[in-house]
KOLMIDO-641318 format. One record per residue: x, y, z of N, C-alpha, C in turn. Coordinates in nm, 2 decimals, decimal comma. Layout:
BEGIN
<<X; Y; Z>; <X; Y; Z>; <X; Y; Z>>
...
END
This chain:
BEGIN
<<-0,22; -0,27; -0,02>; <-0,22; -0,15; -0,04>; <-0,13; -0,04; -0,01>>
<<-0,04; 0,04; -0,04>; <0,09; 0,12; 0,00>; <0,02; 0,25; 0,06>>
<<0,09; 0,28; 0,20>; <0,01; 0,37; 0,27>; <0,11; 0,50; 0,26>>
<<0,03; 0,59; 0,23>; <0,09; 0,77; 0,16>; <0,14; 0,80; 0,31>>
<<0,21; 0,89; 0,29>; <0,28; 0,97; 0,41>; <0,22; 1,12; 0,39>>
<<0,23; 1,20; 0,49>; <0,20; 1,34; 0,54>; <0,26; 1,39; 0,64>>
<<0,32; 1,50; 0,61>; <0,42; 1,58; 0,72>; <0,35; 1,70; 0,77>>
<<0,32; 1,66; 0,88>; <0,24; 1,78; 0,97>; <0,30; 1,81; 1,11>>
<<0,28; 1,95; 1,13>; <0,36; 2,06; 1,23>; <0,25; 2,05; 1,35>>
<<0,30; 2,07; 1,48>; <0,23; 2,08; 1,56>; <0,20; 2,26; 1,58>>
<<0,08; 2,23; 1,64>; <-0,01; 2,41; 1,63>; <-0,01; 2,37; 1,80>>
<<0,01; 2,51; 1,87>; <-0,06; 2,50; 1,99>; <-0,14; 2,59; 1,94>>
<<-0,19; 2,70; 1,90>; <-0,30; 2,82; 1,87>; <-0,41; 2,76; 1,81>>
<<-0,52; 2,81; 1,86>; <-0,67; 2,74; 1,83>; <-0,73; 2,85; 1,80>>
<<-0,91; 2,86; 1,74>; <-0,96; 2,94; 1,72>; <-0,97; 2,96; 1,54>>
<<-1,07; 3,10; 1,51>; <-1,10; 3,06; 1,37>; <-1,01; 3,19; 1,34>>
<<-0,94; 3,31; 1,41>; <-0,85; 3,36; 1,35>; <-0,71; 3,35; 1,36>>
<<-0,66; 3,24; 1,42>; <-0,54; 3,16; 1,40>; <-0,51; 3,07; 1,28>>
<<-0,70; 3,01; 1,26>; <-0,67; 2,91; 1,13>; <-0,66; 3,00; 1,02>>
<<-0,72; 3,13; 1,04>; <-0,74; 3,19; 0,91>; <-0,57; 3,25; 0,85>>
<<-0,49; 3,25; 0,98>; <-0,38; 3,30; 0,91>; <-0,33; 3,20; 0,90>>
<<-0,32; 3,06; 0,91>; <-0,23; 2,95; 0,88>; <-0,32; 2,92; 0,73>>
<<-0,45; 2,94; 0,72>; <-0,48; 2,91; 0,56>; <-0,39; 3,00; 0,45>>
<<-0,37; 3,15; 0,51>; <-0,28; 3,23; 0,41>; <-0,15; 3,20; 0,40>>
<<-0,11; 3,09; 0,46>; <0,04; 3,05; 0,44>; <0,07; 2,91; 0,40>>
<<-0,05; 2,89; 0,31>; <-0,08; 2,76; 0,25>; <-0,08; 2,62; 0,34>>
<<-0,19; 2,63; 0,43>; <-0,14; 2,56; 0,57>; <-0,28; 2,53; 0,56>>
<<-0,32; 2,40; 0,60>; <-0,49; 2,38; 0,64>; <-0,42; 2,34; 0,79>>
<<-0,55; 2,39; 0,89>; <-0,58; 2,36; 1,03>; <-0,61; 2,17; 0,99>>
<<-0,57; 2,11; 1,12>; <-0,55; 1,89; 1,16>; <-0,62; 1,91; 1,29>>
<<-0,65; 1,81; 1,29>; <-0,64; 1,77; 1,44>; <-0,64; 1,60; 1,41>>
<<-0,56; 1,49; 1,49>; <-0,55; 1,38; 1,53>; <-0,58; 1,34; 1,65>>
<<-0,65; 1,27; 1,69>; <-0,74; 1,22; 1,78>; <-0,76; 1,04; 1,76>>
<<-0,78; 0,99; 1,84>; <-0,86; 0,86; 1,91>; <-0,75; 0,77; 1,91>>
<<-0,79; 0,64; 1,97>; <-0,73; 0,56; 2,04>; <-0,71; 0,56; 2,20>>
<<-0,79; 0,62; 2,21>; <-0,78; 0,69; 2,42>; <-0,63; 0,75; 2,40>>
<<-0,60; 0,87; 2,37>; <-0,50; 0,90; 2,34>; <-0,53; 1,06; 2,31>>
<<-0,46; 1,12; 2,39>; <-0,48; 1,27; 2,36>; <-0,52; 1,32; 2,21>>
<<-0,58; 1,41; 2,20>; <-0,58; 1,47; 2,06>; <-0,48; 1,59; 2,04>>
<<-0,43; 1,59; 1,88>; <-0,32; 1,69; 1,89>; <-0,35; 1,75; 1,78>>
<<-0,33; 1,92; 1,75>; <-0,34; 1,96; 1,72>; <-0,24; 2,00; 1,62>>
<<-0,28; 2,00; 1,43>; <-0,18; 1,99; 1,35>; <-0,21; 2,10; 1,25>>
<<-0,11; 2,11; 1,15>; <-0,08; 2,20; 1,04>; <-0,04; 2,14; 0,91>>
<<-0,07; 2,15; 0,81>; <-0,03; 2,02; 0,70>; <-0,03; 2,08; 0,58>>
<<0,01; 2,12; 0,46>; <0,05; 2,16; 0,34>; <-0,08; 2,10; 0,29>>
<<-0,14; 2,21; 0,21>; <-0,23; 2,22; 0,15>; <-0,23; 2,14; 0,03>>
<<-0,09; 2,12; -0,06>; <-0,10; 2,10; -0,18>; <0,01; 1,94; -0,12>>
<<-0,02; 1,90; 0,01>; <0,05; 1,77; 0,03>; <-0,14; 1,70; 0,05>>
<<-0,17; 1,76; 0,09>; <-0,33; 1,73; 0,15>; <-0,45; 1,70; 0,06>>
<<-0,39; 1,81; -0,03>; <-0,50; 1,78; -0,20>; <-0,38; 1,70; -0,28>>
<<-0,31; 1,64; -0,26>; <-0,24; 1,53; -0,35>; <-0,28; 1,39; -0,27>>
<<-0,33; 1,39; -0,12>; <-0,39; 1,26; -0,07>; <-0,49; 1,25; -0,09>>
<<-0,57; 1,32; -0,13>; <-0,75; 1,36; -0,15>; <-0,71; 1,30; -0,31>>
<<-0,68; 1,35; -0,39>; <-0,64; 1,31; -0,54>; <-0,62; 1,19; -0,54>>
<<-0,51; 1,12; -0,48>; <-0,53; 0,96; -0,47>; <-0,59; 0,90; -0,40>>
<<-0,72; 0,95; -0,31>; <-0,81; 0,89; -0,28>; <-0,79; 0,79; -0,16>>
<<-0,68; 0,82; -0,10>; <-0,59; 0,80; 0,00>; <-0,71; 0,79; 0,11>>
<<-0,72; 0,65; 0,20>; <-0,79; 0,71; 0,31>; <-0,70; 0,68; 0,45>>
<<-0,61; 0,51; 0,42>; <-0,54; 0,55; 0,54>; <-0,38; 0,65; 0,52>>
<<-0,31; 0,70; 0,61>; <-0,19; 0,75; 0,55>; <-0,12; 0,77; 0,67>>
<<0,02; 0,77; 0,66>; <0,08; 0,77; 0,83>; <0,13; 0,92; 0,80>>
<<0,10; 0,96; 0,94>; <0,08; 1,15; 0,97>; <0,23; 1,14; 1,04>>
<<0,33; 1,17; 0,97>; <0,44; 1,23; 1,03>; <0,48; 1,31; 1,14>>
<<0,46; 1,38; 1,26>; <0,46; 1,48; 1,31>; <0,54; 1,46; 1,43>>
<<0,66; 1,61; 1,45>; <0,68; 1,62; 1,59>; <0,81; 1,50; 1,59>>
<<0,83; 1,44; 1,52>; <0,96; 1,31; 1,55>; <0,81; 1,18; 1,54>>
<<0,73; 1,15; 1,59>; <0,63; 1,08; 1,59>; <0,56; 1,02; 1,44>>
<<0,50; 0,92; 1,47>; <0,47; 0,85; 1,39>; <0,29; 0,76; 1,39>>
<<0,22; 0,83; 1,32>; <0,10; 0,77; 1,34>; <-0,01; 0,70; 1,26>>
<<0,00; 0,57; 1,21>; <-0,14; 0,55; 1,09>; <-0,24; 0,56; 1,10>>
<<-0,31; 0,67; 1,04>; <-0,48; 0,72; 1,06>; <-0,54; 0,71; 0,97>>
<<-0,64; 0,71; 0,99>; <-0,75; 0,73; 0,87>; <-0,84; 0,86; 0,81>>
<<-0,84; 0,91; 0,72>; <-0,86; 1,03; 0,69>; <-1,00; 1,04; 0,69>>
<<-1,09; 1,13; 0,81>; <-1,19; 1,09; 0,91>; <-1,34; 1,20; 0,83>>
<<-1,24; 1,32; 0,78>; <-1,32; 1,40; 0,78>; <-1,26; 1,56; 0,69>>
<<-1,29; 1,55; 0,58>; <-1,25; 1,69; 0,53>; <-1,28; 1,79; 0,51>>
<<-1,34; 1,92; 0,53>; <-1,40; 2,03; 0,52>; <-1,37; 2,11; 0,41>>
<<-1,44; 2,16; 0,35>; <-1,41; 2,24; 0,27>; <-1,52; 2,42; 0,29>>
<<-1,45; 2,50; 0,18>; <-1,51; 2,59; 0,19>; <-1,66; 2,61; 0,12>>
<<-1,72; 2,70; 0,15>; <-1,86; 2,69; 0,10>; <-1,91; 2,70; -0,04>>
<<-1,79; 2,72; -0,09>; <-1,79; 2,72; -0,25>; <-1,79; 2,54; -0,33>>
<<-1,71; 2,46; -0,20>; <-1,65; 2,34; -0,22>; <-1,53; 2,29; -0,31>>
<<-1,43; 2,44; -0,31>; <-1,30; 2,43; -0,40>; <-1,20; 2,42; -0,34>>
<<-1,19; 2,49; -0,18>; <-1,04; 2,47; -0,14>; <-1,09; 2,45; 0,00>>
<<-0,97; 2,35; 0,01>; <-0,99; 2,24; 0,16>; <-0,95; 2,34; 0,30>>
<<-1,05; 2,35; 0,41>; <-1,03; 2,47; 0,51>; <-1,04; 2,37; 0,58>>
<<-1,03; 2,23; 0,65>; <-0,98; 2,17; 0,79>; <-1,00; 2,01; 0,75>>
<<-0,90; 1,92; 0,82>; <-0,88; 1,75; 0,79>; <-0,91; 1,72; 0,96>>
<<-0,94; 1,61; 0,96>; <-0,95; 1,50; 1,09>; <-0,90; 1,39; 1,07>>
<<-0,77; 1,36; 1,16>; <-0,71; 1,23; 1,11>; <-0,76; 1,12; 1,24>>
<<-0,77; 1,02; 1,23>; <-0,84; 0,92; 1,33>; <-0,76; 0,82; 1,32>>
<<-0,62; 0,81; 1,46>; <-0,62; 0,70; 1,45>; <-0,67; 0,60; 1,46>>
<<-0,54; 0,45; 1,41>; <-0,59; 0,33; 1,36>; <-0,49; 0,25; 1,39>>
<<-0,52; 0,12; 1,39>; <-0,37; 0,03; 1,42>; <-0,42; -0,07; 1,28>>
<<-0,29; -0,11; 1,25>; <-0,30; -0,13; 1,14>; <-0,31; -0,29; 1,15>>
<<-0,35; -0,32; 1,23>; <-0,37; -0,50; 1,26>; <-0,50; -0,52; 1,30>>
<<-0,59; -0,40; 1,27>; <-0,74; -0,46; 1,33>; <-0,79; -0,39; 1,21>>
<<-0,94; -0,45; 1,14>; <-1,06; -0,39; 1,08>; <-1,04; -0,25; 1,09>>
<<-1,06; -0,19; 0,98>; <-1,16; -0,10; 0,97>; <-1,24; -0,03; 0,89>>
<<-1,36; 0,02; 0,92>; <-1,47; 0,06; 0,79>; <-1,48; 0,18; 0,70>>
<<-1,43; 0,14; 0,58>; <-1,43; 0,24; 0,48>; <-1,55; 0,21; 0,33>>
<<-1,57; 0,31; 0,27>; <-1,62; 0,32; 0,13>; <-1,52; 0,31; 0,03>>
<<-1,55; 0,22; -0,05>; <-1,48; 0,21; -0,21>; <-1,56; 0,22; -0,28>>
<<-1,50; 0,34; -0,40>; <-1,58; 0,31; -0,48>; <-1,57; 0,16; -0,60>>
<<-1,74; 0,20; -0,67>; <-1,72; 0,11; -0,74>; <-1,73; 0,13; -0,90>>
<<-1,69; 0,03; -0,96>; <-1,64; 0,05; -1,13>; <-1,68; -0,05; -1,22>>
<<-1,78; 0,01; -1,28>; <-1,85; -0,16; -1,37>; <-1,72; -0,16; -1,51>>
<<-1,72; -0,28; -1,57>; <-1,63; -0,33; -1,66>; <-1,69; -0,41; -1,76>>
<<-1,68; -0,39; -1,88>; <-1,72; -0,46; -1,97>; <-1,87; -0,39; -2,07>>
<<-1,89; -0,42; -2,16>; <-2,04; -0,37; -2,22>; <-2,20; -0,43; -2,20>>
<<-2,22; -0,41; -2,09>; <-2,37; -0,50; -2,10>; <-2,43; -0,52; -2,24>>
<<-2,46; -0,65; -2,19>; <-2,56; -0,72; -2,34>; <-2,68; -0,65; -2,35>>
<<-2,73; -0,58; -2,28>; <-2,85; -0,50; -2,24>; <-2,85; -0,37; -2,29>>
<<-2,73; -0,32; -2,33>; <-2,69; -0,24; -2,38>; <-2,75; -0,24; -2,52>>
<<-2,68; -0,32; -2,57>; <-2,63; -0,36; -2,73>; <-2,78; -0,39; -2,76>>
<<-2,87; -0,37; -2,67>; <-3,00; -0,41; -2,73>; <-3,10; -0,28; -2,68>>
<<-3,03; -0,17; -2,67>; <-3,12; -0,06; -2,62>; <-3,15; -0,03; -2,51>>
<<-3,13; -0,12; -2,39>; <-3,12; -0,10; -2,25>; <-2,99; 0,01; -2,20>>
<<-3,01; 0,09; -2,10>; <-2,95; 0,18; -2,09>; <-2,88; 0,13; -1,90>>
<<-2,72; 0,16; -1,92>; <-2,67; 0,08; -1,70>; <-2,73; 0,19; -1,63>>
<<-2,77; 0,11; -1,55>; <-2,80; 0,20; -1,40>; <-2,70; 0,17; -1,30>>
<<-2,54; 0,27; -1,28>; <-2,50; 0,18; -1,15>; <-2,59; 0,27; -1,07>>
<<-2,61; 0,22; -0,96>; <-2,70; 0,26; -0,84>; <-2,60; 0,29; -0,72>>
<<-2,49; 0,20; -0,70>; <-2,40; 0,25; -0,59>; <-2,29; 0,27; -0,66>>
<<-2,24; 0,39; -0,62>; <-2,07; 0,43; -0,68>; <-1,98; 0,43; -0,60>>
<<-2,05; 0,37; -0,44>; <-1,96; 0,31; -0,34>; <-2,04; 0,21; -0,26>>
<<-1,96; 0,12; -0,20>; <-2,00; 0,02; -0,08>; <-1,88; 0,07; 0,01>>
<<-1,97; 0,06; 0,14>; <-1,93; 0,02; 0,26>; <-1,84; -0,15; 0,28>>
<<-1,68; -0,11; 0,33>; <-1,68; -0,22; 0,32>; <-1,58; -0,25; 0,45>>
<<-1,52; -0,35; 0,48>; <-1,48; -0,38; 0,64>; <-1,31; -0,46; 0,63>>
<<-1,21; -0,43; 0,67>; <-1,08; -0,52; 0,60>; <-1,00; -0,46; 0,67>>
<<-0,90; -0,49; 0,69>; <-0,75; -0,46; 0,75>; <-0,72; -0,35; 0,67>>
<<-0,65; -0,24; 0,70>; <-0,61; -0,10; 0,66>; <-0,53; -0,11; 0,56>>
<<-0,41; -0,24; 0,55>; <-0,35; -0,26; 0,45>; <-0,39; -0,35; 0,35>>
<<-0,54; -0,40; 0,34>; <-0,59; -0,43; 0,23>; <-0,73; -0,37; 0,19>>
<<-0,71; -0,26; 0,17>; <-0,81; -0,22; 0,16>; <-0,78; -0,15; -0,03>>
<<-0,89; -0,22; -0,08>; <-0,92; -0,21; -0,26>; <-0,89; -0,07; -0,23>>
<<-0,83; -0,05; -0,38>; <-0,84; 0,06; -0,47>; <-0,99; 0,08; -0,53>>
<<-1,05; 0,01; -0,58>; <-1,18; -0,01; -0,64>; <-1,24; -0,13; -0,62>>
<<-1,36; -0,11; -0,66>; <-1,48; -0,26; -0,67>; <-1,52; -0,28; -0,81>>
<<-1,42; -0,38; -0,88>; <-1,50; -0,38; -1,00>; <-1,60; -0,49; -1,03>>
<<-1,67; -0,45; -1,14>; <-1,83; -0,47; -1,15>; <-1,81; -0,56; -1,30>>
<<-1,81; -0,67; -1,31>; <-1,82; -0,72; -1,46>; <-1,93; -0,71; -1,50>>
<<-2,02; -0,68; -1,57>; <-2,15; -0,65; -1,61>; <-2,18; -0,69; -1,77>>
<<-2,09; -0,74; -1,84>; <-2,11; -0,80; -1,97>; <-2,21; -0,89; -1,96>>
<<-2,26; -0,96; -1,88>; <-2,37; -1,05; -1,91>; <-2,55; -0,98; -1,85>>
<<-2,51; -0,91; -1,82>; <-2,65; -0,82; -1,81>; <-2,73; -0,82; -1,89>>
<<-2,81; -0,82; -1,93>; <-2,98; -0,81; -2,05>; <-3,06; -0,70; -1,97>>
<<-3,12; -0,68; -2,07>; <-3,20; -0,60; -2,00>; <-3,31; -0,66; -1,93>>
<<-3,34; -0,56; -1,78>; <-3,43; -0,59; -1,71>; <-3,32; -0,71; -1,58>>
<<-3,17; -0,71; -1,61>; <-3,13; -0,79; -1,52>; <-3,05; -0,71; -1,40>>
<<-3,02; -0,74; -1,32>; <-2,96; -0,66; -1,22>; <-2,86; -0,72; -1,14>>
<<-2,76; -0,66; -1,06>; <-2,67; -0,76; -1,01>; <-2,65; -0,71; -0,86>>
<<-2,64; -0,77; -0,75>; <-2,68; -0,75; -0,65>; <-2,54; -0,76; -0,55>>
<<-2,55; -0,74; -0,41>; <-2,39; -0,68; -0,36>; <-2,40; -0,87; -0,29>>
<<-2,48; -0,95; -0,28>; <-2,38; -1,09; -0,29>; <-2,37; -1,15; -0,35>>
<<-2,39; -1,09; -0,49>; <-2,34; -1,13; -0,62>; <-2,20; -1,12; -0,68>>
<<-2,15; -0,98; -0,58>; <-2,03; -0,96; -0,61>; <-1,94; -1,04; -0,56>>
<<-1,76; -1,05; -0,65>; <-1,70; -1,12; -0,56>; <-1,57; -0,95; -0,51>>
<<-1,55; -1,00; -0,43>; <-1,45; -0,93; -0,33>; <-1,38; -0,98; -0,30>>
<<-1,23; -0,90; -0,27>; <-1,10; -0,95; -0,24>; <-1,06; -1,01; -0,11>>
<<-1,01; -1,10; -0,09>; <-1,00; -1,18; 0,01>; <-0,96; -1,14; 0,14>>
<<-1,03; -1,16; 0,21>; <-1,03; -1,03; 0,36>; <-1,13; -0,91; 0,32>>
<<-1,17; -0,92; 0,23>; <-1,26; -0,77; 0,25>; <-1,37; -0,81; 0,25>>
<<-1,48; -0,77; 0,32>; <-1,65; -0,78; 0,34>; <-1,72; -0,68; 0,32>>
<<-1,81; -0,69; 0,21>; <-1,91; -0,54; 0,27>; <-1,99; -0,57; 0,37>>
<<-2,08; -0,45; 0,43>; <-2,14; -0,41; 0,53>; <-2,27; -0,44; 0,48>>
<<-2,30; -0,39; 0,30>; <-2,44; -0,37; 0,26>; <-2,55; -0,50; 0,28>>
<<-2,65; -0,43; 0,25>; <-2,77; -0,54; 0,27>; <-2,69; -0,65; 0,15>>
<<-2,72; -0,77; 0,14>; <-2,67; -0,85; 0,06>; <-2,80; -0,86; -0,08>>
<<-2,89; -0,81; -0,03>; <-2,98; -0,78; -0,14>; <-3,00; -0,63; -0,24>>
<<-2,90; -0,57; -0,21>; <-2,91; -0,43; -0,24>; <-2,88; -0,39; -0,33>>
<<-2,91; -0,38; -0,45>; <-2,87; -0,39; -0,62>; <-2,80; -0,26; -0,62>>
<<-2,65; -0,30; -0,69>; <-2,53; -0,26; -0,74>; <-2,57; -0,15; -0,86>>
<<-2,61; -0,23; -0,98>; <-2,63; -0,21; -1,08>; <-2,72; -0,28; -1,18>>
<<-2,76; -0,22; -1,30>; <-2,92; -0,26; -1,32>; <-2,91; -0,24; -1,46>>
<<-2,95; -0,30; -1,63>; <-2,99; -0,26; -1,70>; <-3,13; -0,25; -1,71>>
<<-3,17; -0,12; -1,77>; <-3,34; -0,09; -1,77>; <-3,37; -0,03; -1,90>>
<<-3,51; -0,04; -1,91>; <-3,51; 0,06; -2,05>; <-3,52; 0,20; -2,05>>
<<-3,50; 0,21; -2,19>; <-3,46; 0,41; -2,13>; <-3,55; 0,41; -2,07>>
<<-3,71; 0,42; -2,09>; <-3,83; 0,44; -2,06>; <-3,86; 0,48; -1,90>>
<<-3,73; 0,35; -1,82>; <-3,74; 0,34; -1,68>; <-3,63; 0,44; -1,61>>
<<-3,54; 0,48; -1,68>; <-3,39; 0,59; -1,62>; <-3,43; 0,66; -1,56>>
<<-3,43; 0,70; -1,44>; <-3,43; 0,78; -1,33>; <-3,34; 0,87; -1,38>>
<<-3,32; 1,04; -1,32>; <-3,29; 1,14; -1,38>; <-3,13; 1,12; -1,32>>
<<-3,12; 1,06; -1,23>; <-3,00; 1,03; -1,18>; <-2,91; 0,87; -1,25>>
<<-3,02; 0,80; -1,32>; <-2,95; 0,70; -1,43>; <-2,91; 0,76; -1,52>>
<<-2,97; 0,84; -1,57>; <-2,96; 0,90; -1,69>; <-2,83; 0,99; -1,69>>
<<-2,80; 1,01; -1,59>; <-2,64; 1,10; -1,59>; <-2,53; 1,05; -1,55>>
<<-2,58; 0,90; -1,51>; <-2,50; 0,77; -1,51>; <-2,38; 0,73; -1,65>>
<<-2,24; 0,73; -1,58>; <-2,14; 0,71; -1,76>; <-2,18; 0,56; -1,82>>
<<-2,14; 0,56; -1,91>; <-2,14; 0,43; -2,01>; <-2,03; 0,34; -1,97>>
<<-2,09; 0,19; -1,95>; <-2,03; 0,10; -1,89>; <-1,87; 0,10; -1,90>>
<<-1,89; 0,14; -2,01>; <-1,69; 0,09; -2,01>; <-1,62; 0,21; -1,94>>
<<-1,67; 0,33; -1,88>; <-1,59; 0,40; -1,85>; <-1,65; 0,38; -1,69>>
<<-1,48; 0,45; -1,64>; <-1,49; 0,42; -1,49>; <-1,57; 0,55; -1,42>>
<<-1,68; 0,56; -1,34>; <-1,71; 0,61; -1,25>; <-1,69; 0,66; -1,13>>
<<-1,64; 0,80; -1,12>; <-1,59; 0,86; -1,06>; <-1,68; 0,92; -0,95>>
<<-1,68; 0,90; -0,79>; <-1,72; 0,95; -0,73>; <-1,69; 1,09; -0,64>>
<<-1,78; 1,14; -0,56>; <-1,72; 1,28; -0,47>; <-1,63; 1,23; -0,41>>
<<-1,49; 1,33; -0,44>; <-1,40; 1,33; -0,37>; <-1,43; 1,28; -0,17>>
<<-1,34; 1,29; -0,09>; <-1,41; 1,23; 0,06>; <-1,51; 1,33; 0,07>>
<<-1,60; 1,37; 0,14>; <-1,70; 1,43; 0,22>; <-1,69; 1,57; 0,22>>
<<-1,73; 1,61; 0,07>; <-1,73; 1,76; 0,12>; <-1,85; 1,85; 0,16>>
<<-1,82; 1,93; 0,28>; <-1,92; 2,00; 0,35>; <-1,84; 2,13; 0,41>>
<<-1,94; 2,25; 0,38>; <-1,90; 2,35; 0,41>; <-1,80; 2,33; 0,53>>
<<-1,68; 2,41; 0,55>; <-1,66; 2,43; 0,66>; <-1,70; 2,57; 0,74>>
<<-1,69; 2,56; 0,94>; <-1,69; 2,62; 0,95>; <-1,63; 2,69; 1,03>>
<<-1,58; 2,76; 1,09>; <-1,47; 2,87; 1,12>; <-1,38; 2,77; 1,18>>
<<-1,43; 2,71; 1,28>; <-1,28; 2,60; 1,30>; <-1,37; 2,47; 1,30>>
<<-1,32; 2,36; 1,31>; <-1,39; 2,24; 1,34>; <-1,49; 2,22; 1,44>>
<<-1,57; 2,14; 1,46>; <-1,63; 2,10; 1,58>; <-1,58; 2,00; 1,67>>
<<-1,47; 1,95; 1,64>; <-1,40; 1,87; 1,67>; <-1,30; 1,92; 1,76>>
<<-1,22; 2,02; 1,74>; <-1,12; 2,16; 1,80>; <-1,22; 2,16; 1,94>>
<<-1,30; 2,25; 1,91>; <-1,38; 2,27; 2,02>; <-1,45; 2,17; 2,14>>
<<-1,40; 2,03; 2,10>; <-1,48; 1,98; 2,22>; <-1,29; 1,91; 2,24>>
<<-1,19; 1,93; 2,23>; <-1,09; 1,91; 2,30>; <-1,05; 1,97; 2,44>>
END
């Protein structure tokens, strides 16, 4: 997996007023922390950050003040409407140590049960896995063509890329084909088997005036 980069600038001021000023300039307040090193207050370009989010980047290289840090996009906070990014946390990582991340699940093929009148129920849109940062898969592809009505595919029956280990219960049902009368409201909204299921982007939350993490620095 290619690691995307983002340029950042140190910021010496903190507090809600200073953060609002940054946002009016098209910048997003950020904090870089972890690995027993001091927290660093940063700001990043809103457009640059939105590109990372759109690309579903989990691991990035943060370039700041002549330094480079590999980091995990730990949390992205949005405004109350869930539209504009207000704050982002970057957690320092080592590229030689495993990380735990959530990867989206995509179904592939047309389930046999669907052609018989059943409905595909994708119950897990994301699965948490452990692997090296450089081995994080873009997606977990699930072949569903062999599933008949009443069949289900569990975590233990999935094929994961080499070096990628799921953390979920092996018996967790990821996708199933059910009778139309059994469909839950959530299942009824699921995409067809041949479509790519898109999960929510990185943890949308209401943003406080300043991230809690900064208050702890």
